[in-house]
Steps between C-alpha positions, in 0.01 A plus 500: 500500500279259307421552133209365297628320193334334204206740472505717186432861569345757273704811443379820346674613186483871433503637150382816335166534327694573183655153518166322544322653197590335172616731218204405278236557770227749395556704814827617341292699251319679781829570673646652182189716455502631857869595478419739214222689680600841631323505833603860572308618193200304627519705822629221723738608773766315696451490876740364757347305787633552849 
């Protein structure tokens, strides 16, 4: 079997969204705010998709 050599290949690197957002990014404030909201009291319900 022949192999192609000498050509760099691009590989995907998987990481979590948590790892890609810097700790001092303003979106962290929004995330902290949303975690404190009680969605049940706001009449949101959880539904499971089939």
